[in-house]
N, C-alpha and C positions, 0 to 999 in steps of 0.2 A: 606466519597464517594470513593471505589478503584479508581485509574486512570489507565486506560487502553490506552496501547501503541500498536500503527499500526506501525513497521517497513519494510520498503523495500530497499533490496540490487538494488540498480538501475543498475548496471554493467550489471547484466546476465540477466536484460530484454530481452524480445524477444518481444514485443509490441503485446502479440497476444490479450489484450484486457478484457479478463477474468475480470480484476480488473474494469475498467470500468463499464463494464457491471452488476457488483454484486454491486457496491459504486459509481454511476457516482456524488457524492458530493465529494467525497475524490479523484477521480483518474480522471484523463484527460492522453490523449496520445498527447505527445509534436512532432507536426510537423516537427521539425527539426529533429530529429535521430529515430521517431516512437515509442521512449520507452515511458513506462507509467511515467507519474510525480503524487508524493503524494500530491497532494493540500494542502497548509498550513503548510508543513512540513519542521523541519531545518536539513542539513546536518552538521551529527554528526562525522563523519569519513570520508574520500574518497568514495562517492559514496554508503555510506548508511544515507539513512534519514528518521526520526522519527517523532510522532505525536500523541498527545495526543488525543483519541475518547472517546466518552459517548456512556454508555451502552446501547442504543438506534443504536449505528453505529455498535454494535459488531457480530452481526450474519452476516450482510449483508458481512460484513469482514472476516469472517471467511468463509465465502463459497469462498470468493476470495484467500482465504489462502489455502485452501482445493483442487481448480481447479487450481492454477497458478500452469503450467506445468514445471517451470524451479525453483521452490518451493524457490523465493526469497521473498514473504510477510510472517511476522509474527504478528501475533495477542498476545502479550503478559501483562498479568497484571503488573505494574509498581511501 
């Protein structure tokens, strides 16, 4: 079973809510700074968050990746 990684470069997030609208089970808007949080992720480097997702979650997160206006979301084969 291939691993799929969901990656967020949070520092440049503008809090537009596109990711949450596409995949509310993976994203939430942080009430303190208005930026998106990748639910259940781990910070691998400063402000880079990574989470393994299932094949069922790929399509909705590809929508988030394609529509993120600042290009900080990436869905990659792990």
